[in-house]
All heavy atoms as an XYZ file, in Angstrom:
665
protein
N       0.834     -1.172      0.000
C       0.000      0.000      0.000
C       0.890      1.250      0.000
O       1.849      1.344      0.741
C      -0.891     -0.008      1.234
C      -1.530      1.311      1.374
S      -2.818      1.692      2.487
C      -2.919      1.065      3.944
N       0.568      2.202     -0.834
C       1.299      3.473     -0.885
C       0.602      4.453      0.043
O      -0.600      4.673     -0.045
C       1.337      4.041     -2.320
C       2.098      3.099     -3.246
C       1.959      5.429     -2.318
C       2.086      3.540     -4.690
N       1.374      5.015      0.926
C       0.839      6.026      1.845
C       1.078      7.396      1.216
O       2.104      7.633      0.596
C       1.508      5.916      3.197
C       1.228      4.574      3.878
C       1.813      4.511      5.254
N       1.375      5.582      6.116
C       0.308      5.534      6.910
N      -0.435      4.465      6.939
N      -0.006      6.553      7.681
N       0.132      8.284      1.418
C       0.240      9.611      0.803
C       1.526     10.320      1.200
O       2.125     11.031      0.400
C      -0.973     10.460      1.154
O      -1.068     10.634      2.546
N       1.978     10.122      2.442
C       3.180     10.812      2.910
C       4.445     10.278      2.255
O       5.486     10.914      2.324
C       3.297     10.698      4.423
N       4.366      9.112      1.608
C       5.551      8.559      0.960
C       5.747      9.106     -0.450
O       6.780      8.874     -1.066
C       5.477      7.028      0.931
O       4.417      6.601      0.095
N       4.782      9.833     -0.968
C       4.901     10.470     -2.279
C       5.470     11.867     -2.044
O       4.853     12.681     -1.355
C       3.520     10.539     -2.982
C       3.638     11.256     -4.311
C       2.929      9.144     -3.148
N       6.663     12.161     -2.594
C       7.320     13.437     -2.282
C       6.452     14.670     -2.507
O       6.473     15.595     -1.697
C       8.545     13.438     -3.196
C       8.820     11.997     -3.468
C       7.473     11.322     -3.472
N       5.701     14.702     -3.593
C       4.871     15.874     -3.879
C       3.765     16.046     -2.836
O       3.455     17.157     -2.425
C       4.247     15.773     -5.281
C       5.251     15.807     -6.407
C       5.875     14.445     -6.711
O       5.493     13.417     -6.090
O       6.773     14.402     -7.561
N       3.189     14.941     -2.415
C       2.139     14.993     -1.401
C       2.735     15.398     -0.065
O       2.171     16.225      0.661
C       1.387     13.646     -1.306
C       0.399     13.648     -0.154
C       0.685     13.333     -2.625
N       3.877     14.826      0.269
C       4.560     15.172      1.529
C       4.866     16.670      1.568
O       4.658     17.331      2.586
C       5.852     14.362      1.651
C       6.658     14.654      2.884
C       6.131     13.884      4.076
N       5.502     14.809      4.999
C       4.613     14.475      5.921
N       4.205     13.257      6.039
N       4.105     15.361      6.723
N       5.352     17.207      0.443
C       5.659     18.642      0.383
C       4.395     19.483      0.572
O       4.419     20.495      1.281
C       6.331     18.987     -0.948
N       3.295     19.052     -0.035
C       2.027     19.772      0.122
C       1.559     19.716      1.578
O       1.170     20.743      2.150
C       0.964     19.176     -0.798
C      -0.439     19.761     -0.654
C      -0.451     21.236     -1.051
C      -1.429     18.962     -1.494
N       1.608     18.545      2.187
C       1.210     18.411      3.589
C       2.078     19.279      4.501
O       1.557     19.953      5.395
C       1.306     16.947      4.027
C       0.282     15.998      3.418
C       0.629     14.553      3.770
C      -1.116     16.335      3.859
N       3.371     19.275      4.267
C       4.281     20.091      5.080
C       3.986     21.579      4.921
O       3.994     22.336      5.894
C       5.738     19.811      4.719
C       6.210     18.437      5.167
O       5.531     17.793      6.005
O       7.265     17.995      4.665
N       3.696     21.996      3.692
C       3.396     23.412      3.440
C       2.104     23.823      4.142
O       2.048     24.850      4.826
C       3.287     23.689      1.938
C       3.009     25.163      1.619
C       2.928     25.427      0.125
N       1.898     24.676     -0.554
C       0.592     25.000     -0.551
N       0.173     26.059      0.110
N      -0.282     24.276     -1.211
N       1.061     23.016      3.989
C      -0.227     23.341      4.608
C      -0.093     23.333      6.131
O      -0.609     24.224      6.815
C      -1.331     22.370      4.126
C      -2.596     22.520      4.950
C      -1.608     22.598      2.645
N       0.620     22.350      6.679
C       0.819     22.285      8.128
C       1.589     23.529      8.608
O       1.226     24.135      9.607
C       1.582     21.022      8.510
C       1.784     20.866     10.000
C       2.478     19.561     10.324
N       1.710     18.412      9.903
C       0.658     17.938     10.555
N       0.273     18.493     11.664
N       0.006     16.902     10.106
N       2.615     23.923      7.885
C       3.386     25.107      8.262
C       2.554     26.384      8.207
O       2.626     27.224      9.102
N       1.754     26.517      7.157
C       0.896     27.702      7.027
C      -0.168     27.732      8.120
O      -0.472     28.800      8.670
C       0.237     27.727      5.648
C       1.206     28.022      4.519
C       0.586     27.865      3.144
O      -0.605     27.484      3.050
O       1.305     28.103      2.156
N      -0.726     26.579      8.432
C      -1.743     26.501      9.475
C      -1.136     26.858     10.833
O      -1.716     27.634     11.602
C      -2.370     25.097      9.515
O      -2.942     24.815      8.229
C      -3.442     24.994     10.594
N       0.027     26.306     11.124
C       0.710     26.612     12.388
C       0.994     28.109     12.479
O       0.786     28.722     13.528
C       2.004     25.808     12.502
N       1.443     28.709     11.387
C       1.753     30.135     11.402
C       0.500     30.969     11.638
O       0.530     31.952     12.381
C       2.432     30.556     10.103
C       3.005     31.959     10.150
C       4.056     32.101     11.235
O       5.017     31.351     11.286
N       3.876     33.075     12.120
N      -0.631     30.585     11.052
C      -1.883     31.308     11.279
C      -2.288     31.256     12.747
O      -2.741     32.258     13.309
C      -3.008     30.723     10.416
C      -3.080     31.349      9.061
C      -4.360     30.929      8.340
N      -3.960     30.555      6.996
C      -3.942     29.322      6.515
N      -4.367     28.324      7.219
N      -3.531     29.094      5.304
N      -2.133     30.089     13.348
C      -2.487     29.951     14.764
C      -1.563     30.808     15.620
O      -2.021     31.555     16.498
C      -2.442     28.478     15.201
C      -3.541     27.682     14.487
C      -2.570     28.354     16.721
C      -3.404     26.177     14.634
N      -0.268     30.722     15.367
C       0.715     31.509     16.137
C       0.442     32.995     15.956
O       0.451     33.756     16.928
C       2.148     31.144     15.719
C       3.156     32.151     16.253
C       2.490     29.733     16.193
N       0.167     33.431     14.736
C      -0.136     34.848     14.488
C      -1.387     35.274     15.250
O      -1.454     36.392     15.763
C      -0.335     35.110     12.994
C       0.956     35.023     12.198
O       2.054     34.981     12.804
O       0.869     34.960     10.948
N      -2.370     34.383     15.325
C      -3.586     34.700     16.065
C      -3.337     34.854     17.555
O      -3.997     35.640     18.228
N      -2.378     34.110     18.066
C      -2.050     34.179     19.495
C      -1.090     35.327     19.781
O      -1.276     36.082     20.733
C      -1.428     32.838     19.972
C      -0.898     32.946     21.393
C      -2.442     31.711     19.860
N      -0.076     35.494     18.959
C       1.004     36.445     19.242
C       0.851     37.788     18.533
O       1.550     38.738     18.880
C       2.351     35.842     18.838
C       2.745     34.575     19.540
C       3.219     34.778     20.928
N       4.480     35.525     20.908
C       5.053     36.019     21.984
N       4.495     35.855     23.148
N       6.190     36.678     21.906
N       0.018     37.859     17.518
C      -0.074     39.113     16.758
C       1.213     39.354     15.993
O       1.688     38.485     15.276
N       1.807     40.536     16.182
C       3.034     40.895     15.475
C       4.294     40.385     16.165
O       5.383     40.489     15.609
C       3.140     42.417     15.328
C       2.083     42.963     14.383
O       1.621     42.204     13.513
O       1.718     44.143     14.516
N       4.157     39.850     17.380
C       5.326     39.362     18.107
C       5.730     37.993     17.568
O       4.870     37.186     17.221
C       5.041     39.268     19.602
C       4.717     40.612     20.242
C       4.517     40.468     21.727
C       3.112     39.953     21.965
N       2.751     39.865     23.379
N       7.024     37.719     17.495
C       7.461     36.410     16.993
C       7.069     35.282     17.950
O       6.918     35.500     19.157
C       8.980     36.539     16.898
C       9.339     37.665     17.798
C       8.157     38.580     17.860
N       6.918     34.107     17.391
C       6.561     32.932     18.195
C       7.717     32.542     19.095
O       8.878     32.631     18.706
C       6.224     31.760     17.281
N       7.384     32.126     20.299
C       8.400     31.540     21.160
C       8.595     30.090     20.714
O       7.688     29.484     20.121
C       7.960     31.554     22.634
O       6.805     30.711     22.773
C       7.641     32.970     23.102
N       9.746     29.514     20.992
C       9.941     28.104     20.645
C       8.918     27.194     21.315
O       8.468     26.210     20.722
C      11.362     27.802     21.145
C      12.049     29.125     21.163
C      10.976     30.124     21.504
N       8.516     27.543     22.539
C       7.540     26.718     23.255
C       6.180     26.778     22.560
O       5.524     25.748     22.366
C       7.442     27.152     24.736
C       6.365     26.369     25.461
C       8.782     26.993     25.429
N       5.742     27.960     22.161
C       4.466     28.084     21.464
C       4.526     27.376     20.118
O       3.603     26.643     19.756
C       4.074     29.549     21.271
C       2.769     29.767     20.499
C       1.587     29.140     21.243
C       2.538     31.249     20.242
N       5.588     27.584     19.402
C       5.740     26.931     18.098
C       5.645     25.410     18.240
O       4.957     24.734     17.483
C       7.070     27.348     17.470
C       7.246     26.881     16.037
C       8.619     27.244     15.488
N       9.654     26.516     16.221
C      10.612     27.084     16.961
N      10.677     28.391     17.070
N      11.498     26.341     17.578
N       6.307     24.871     19.248
C       6.287     23.429     19.484
C       4.906     22.957     19.920
O       4.420     21.916     19.467
C       7.344     23.053     20.544
O       8.625     23.474     20.067
C       7.362     21.570     20.822
N       4.250     23.726     20.792
C       2.910     23.364     21.258
C       1.919     23.336     20.099
O       1.101     22.407     19.992
C       2.445     24.335     22.339
N       1.982     24.309     19.226
C       1.075     24.364     18.077
C       1.370     23.214     17.120
O       0.452     22.547     16.622
C       1.151     25.739     17.377
C       0.435     25.711     16.037
C       0.576     26.824     18.275
N       2.625     22.962     16.867
C       2.988     21.846     15.991
C       2.479     20.521     16.559
O       1.895     19.703     15.842
C       4.506     21.805     15.811
O       4.876     20.688     15.030
N       2.683     20.309     17.847
C       2.200     19.094     18.483
C       0.685     18.986     18.432
O       0.126     17.907     18.214
N       0.005     20.102     18.614
C      -1.454     20.090     18.554
C      -1.941     19.714     17.159
O      -2.917     18.965     17.016
C      -2.034     21.444     18.960
C      -3.524     21.432     18.839
C      -4.413     20.897     19.723
C      -4.301     21.918     17.744
N      -5.691     21.034     19.241
C      -5.645     21.652     18.035
C      -3.972     22.562     16.552
C      -6.679     22.016     17.167
C      -5.001     22.915     15.688
C      -6.331     22.643     16.004
N      -1.255     20.194     16.128
C      -1.663     19.837     14.768
C      -1.561     18.329     14.535
O      -2.426     17.731     13.894
C      -0.833     20.603     13.733
C      -1.195     22.079     13.602
C      -0.156     22.806     12.765
C      -2.578     22.240     13.018
N      -0.520     17.695     15.082
C      -0.410     16.237     14.974
C      -1.524     15.568     15.765
O      -2.104     14.572     15.331
C       0.961     15.764     15.456
C       2.037     16.082     14.468
C       2.950     17.095     14.550
C       2.292     15.417     13.229
N       3.759     17.085     13.430
C       3.377     16.067     12.612
C       1.701     14.338     12.580
C       3.891     15.668     11.378
C       2.217     13.936     11.348
C       3.297     14.603     10.774
N      -1.835     16.098     16.945
C      -2.961     15.573     17.733
C      -4.256     15.685     16.938
O      -5.059     14.745     16.888
C      -3.086     16.325     19.067
C      -4.344     15.981     19.810
C      -4.423     14.826     20.565
C      -5.459     16.804     19.722
C      -5.599     14.488     21.234
C      -6.637     16.471     20.380
C      -6.710     15.309     21.138
N      -4.466     16.827     16.311
C      -5.672     17.049     15.541
C      -5.794     16.025     14.412
O      -6.863     15.452     14.198
C      -5.702     18.463     14.961
C      -6.983     18.760     14.195
S      -6.956     20.307     13.287
C      -5.741     19.949     12.043
N      -4.700     15.781     13.706
C      -4.723     14.774     12.643
C      -5.160     13.418     13.188
O      -6.017     12.751     12.615
C      -3.340     14.630     12.002
C      -2.968     15.779     11.092
O      -3.827     16.630     10.805
O      -1.798     15.827     10.674
N      -4.555     13.018     14.298
C      -4.886     11.725     14.890
C      -6.331     11.656     15.356
O      -7.016     10.649     15.143
N      -6.800     12.716     15.987
C      -8.184     12.746     16.469
C      -9.171     12.681     15.301
O     -10.177     11.970     15.371
C      -8.420     13.999     17.314
N      -8.882     13.393     14.234
C      -9.775     13.369     13.067
C      -9.781     11.994     12.399
O     -10.836     11.493     12.004
C      -9.381     14.454     12.067
S      -9.767     16.123     12.637
N      -8.619     11.380     12.289
C      -8.560     10.033     11.712
C      -9.318      9.030     12.580
O     -10.018      8.147     12.074
C      -7.108      9.593     11.517
C      -6.352     10.323     10.415
C      -4.875      9.947     10.445
C      -6.962     10.041      9.044
N      -9.199      9.159     13.893
C      -9.926      8.304     14.825
C     -11.432      8.493     14.648
O     -12.199      7.531     14.613
C      -9.501      8.639     16.254
C     -10.207      7.887     17.334
C      -9.743      6.450     17.497
O      -8.712      6.062     16.912
O     -10.443      5.713     18.197
N     -11.849      9.734     14.526
C     -13.268     10.041     14.343
C     -13.783      9.465     13.026
O     -14.870      8.873     12.974
C     -13.484     11.549     14.390
C     -14.904     11.950     14.218
C     -15.902     11.851     15.151
C     -15.498     12.499     13.049
N     -17.086     12.315     14.627
C     -16.867     12.716     13.338
C     -15.020     12.835     11.796
C     -17.750     13.262     12.403
C     -15.887     13.374     10.867
C     -17.245     13.588     11.177
N     -13.007      9.616     11.970
C     -13.415      9.076     10.659
C     -13.560      7.560     10.725
O     -14.507      6.995     10.176
C     -12.398      9.486      9.567
C     -12.535     10.983      9.270
C     -12.587      8.664      8.299
C     -11.407     11.553      8.439
N     -12.646      6.907     11.418
C     -12.692      5.449     11.500
C     -13.875      4.950     12.320
O     -14.545      3.994     11.939
C     -11.396      4.918     12.105
C     -11.361      3.404     12.212
C     -10.072      2.871     12.772
O      -9.080      3.624     12.857
O     -10.064      1.688     13.150
N     -14.157      5.609     13.447
C     -15.158      5.073     14.371
C     -16.517      5.772     14.324
O     -17.531      5.139     14.621
C     -14.620      5.098     15.802
C     -13.438      4.221     15.966
N     -13.538      2.858     16.067
C     -12.113      4.505     16.026
C     -12.332      2.330     16.193
N     -11.446      3.315     16.165
N     -16.546      7.043     14.049
C     -17.796      7.825     13.996
C     -18.686      7.571     15.211
O     -19.910      7.474     15.091
C     -18.570      7.511     12.723
C     -17.869      7.810     11.441
C     -17.901      9.273     11.130
N     -17.177      9.494      9.872
C     -17.427     10.455      9.041
N     -18.378     11.314      9.311
N     -16.734     10.605      7.945
N     -18.079      7.453     16.393
C     -18.860      7.155     17.586
C     -19.035      8.365     18.507
O     -19.363      8.224     19.684
C     -18.268      5.969     18.346
C     -16.797      6.129     18.671
O     -16.202      7.165     18.280
O     -16.225      5.225     19.295
N     -18.805      9.546     17.976
C     -19.164     10.788     18.656
C     -19.601     11.772     17.580
O     -19.259     11.609     16.410
C     -18.001     11.340     19.488
C     -16.866     11.943     18.697
S     -15.643     12.747     19.728
C     -14.278     11.629     19.509
N     -20.365     12.761     17.976
C     -20.827     13.704     16.964
C     -19.732     14.733     16.657
O     -18.757     14.883     17.378
C     -22.145     14.372     17.374
C     -22.045     15.137     18.683
O     -21.057     15.852     18.895
O     -22.972     15.024     19.492
N     -19.920     15.394     15.558
C     -18.947     16.366     15.061
C     -18.720     17.501     16.061
O     -17.602     17.971     16.232
C     -19.434     16.925     13.731
C     -18.447     17.791     13.010
C     -19.022     18.246     11.690
N     -19.270     17.101     10.853
C     -18.752     16.936      9.644
N     -17.985     17.856      9.127
N     -19.028     15.866      8.932
N     -19.777     17.936     16.731
C     -19.652     19.029     17.696
C     -18.770     18.622     18.878
O     -17.998     19.436     19.396
C     -21.035     19.468     18.186
C     -21.873     20.159     17.130
C     -22.487     19.180     16.118
O     -22.638     17.983     16.439
O     -22.788     19.614     14.992
N     -18.874     17.374     19.305
C     -18.028     16.884     20.396
C     -16.566     16.873     19.968
O     -15.690     17.292     20.725
C     -18.484     15.476     20.843
O     -19.844     15.554     21.268
C     -17.616     14.947     21.969
N     -16.311     16.399     18.757
C     -14.936     16.415     18.239
C     -14.409     17.848     18.164
O     -13.283     18.126     18.583
C     -14.879     15.755     16.864
C     -13.511     15.799     16.175
C     -12.471     15.012     16.967
C     -13.629     15.289     14.745
N     -15.228     18.761     17.661
C     -14.830     20.168     17.556
C     -14.472     20.725     18.934
O     -13.454     21.397     19.097
C     -15.966     20.973     16.915
C     -15.659     22.419     16.765
N     -16.067     23.361     17.675
C     -14.954     23.081     15.824
C     -15.647     24.549     17.304
N     -14.964     24.414     16.176
N     -15.302     20.434     19.929
C     -15.028     20.900     21.290
C     -13.739     20.328     21.836
O     -12.956     21.030     22.485
N     -13.502     19.045     21.580
C     -12.254     18.410     22.021
C     -11.047     19.080     21.387
O     -10.058     19.399     22.062
C     -12.277     16.918     21.670
C     -10.996     16.139     21.944
C     -10.697     16.089     23.435
C     -11.107     14.737     21.356
N     -11.115     19.313     20.090
C      -9.988     19.943     19.389
C      -9.747     21.365     19.886
O      -8.598     21.771     20.101
C     -10.228     19.928     17.882
C     -10.241     18.546     17.236
C     -10.628     18.648     15.766
C      -8.910     17.842     17.401
N     -10.806     22.119     20.058
C     -10.663     23.491     20.540
C     -10.086     23.513     21.954
O      -9.174     24.295     22.253
C     -12.000     24.215     20.483
C     -11.974     25.694     20.859
C     -10.999     26.464     19.975
C     -13.362     26.286     20.756
N     -10.591     22.656     22.822
C     -10.110     22.619     24.207
C      -8.639     22.217     24.279
O      -7.877     22.778     25.071
C     -10.965     21.658     25.035
N      -8.229     21.265     23.457
C      -6.822     20.856     23.496
C      -5.917     21.933     22.901
O      -4.782     22.096     23.356
C      -6.592     19.504     22.799
O      -7.066     19.568     21.454
C      -7.273     18.369     23.548
N      -6.409     22.681     21.922
C      -5.607     23.798     21.405
C      -5.429     24.866     22.482
O      -4.325     25.359     22.701
C      -6.247     24.406     20.159
C      -5.547     25.647     19.603
C      -4.090     25.362     19.256
C      -6.302     26.179     18.397
N      -6.507     25.209     23.159
C      -6.415     26.189     24.244
C      -5.439     25.694     25.310
O      -4.585     26.441     25.790
C      -7.809     26.482     24.850
C      -7.688     27.283     26.137
C      -8.672     27.224     23.837
N      -5.546     24.415     25.669
C      -4.632     23.844     26.650
C      -3.188     23.917     26.197
O      -2.298     24.230     26.997
N      -2.928     23.637     24.930
C      -1.561     23.684     24.408
C      -1.010     25.112     24.447
O       0.134     25.341     24.834
C      -1.522     23.148     22.968
N      -1.843     26.075     24.061
C      -1.419     27.484     24.077
C      -1.157     27.940     25.524
O      -0.146     28.601     25.799
C      -2.474     28.374     23.369
C      -2.197     29.849     23.607
C      -2.513     28.056     21.880
N      -2.045     27.585     26.429
C      -1.843     27.959     27.842
C      -0.612     27.274     28.413
O       0.150     27.884     29.170
C      -3.084     27.631     28.653
C      -4.319     28.462     28.357
C      -5.525     27.943     29.122
C      -4.082     29.939     28.643
N      -0.392     26.008     28.069
C       0.785     25.291     28.555
C       2.076     25.917     28.032
O       3.130     25.822     28.680
C       0.710     23.823     28.138
N       1.978     26.579     26.883
C       3.142     27.263     26.312
C       3.394     28.613     26.977
O       4.328     29.321     26.612
C       2.946     27.456     24.809
N       2.544     28.957     27.942
C       2.742     30.213     28.664
C       2.130     31.423     28.002
O       2.474     32.558     28.329
N       1.215     31.172     27.088
C       0.559     32.266     26.383
C      -0.830     32.477     26.968
O      -1.554     31.530     27.239
C       0.421     31.939     24.888
C       1.730     31.714     24.188
C       2.549     32.988     24.010
O       1.977     34.086     23.958
O       3.774     32.868     23.927
N      -1.221     33.722     27.157
C      -2.589     34.035     27.559
C      -3.472     34.113     26.342
O      -2.994     34.278     25.229
N      -4.735     33.961     26.544
C      -5.656     34.048     25.401
C      -6.498     35.271     25.460
O      -6.959     35.844     26.238
C      -6.535     32.799     25.333
C      -5.783     31.527     24.995
C      -6.740     30.331     24.994
C      -5.142     31.633     23.617
């Protein structure tokens, strides 16, 4: 089986979208101030968590979409707060 991440063009697209998404989140938290390494790492880790949670939801469909959304939002807030950023 070929995994999408093993195709260089797909991997590059995924990396670009993940980087742009992380930057949007960091910009939303920090504004014009540069990201701290802790915030950058927390956001990156949260994006991987989000991928896993969404894949789990797609496979099992045993919770509603609103519950998944709440879980993702709460874990993002937790990651940002753990990075020492106020909201």
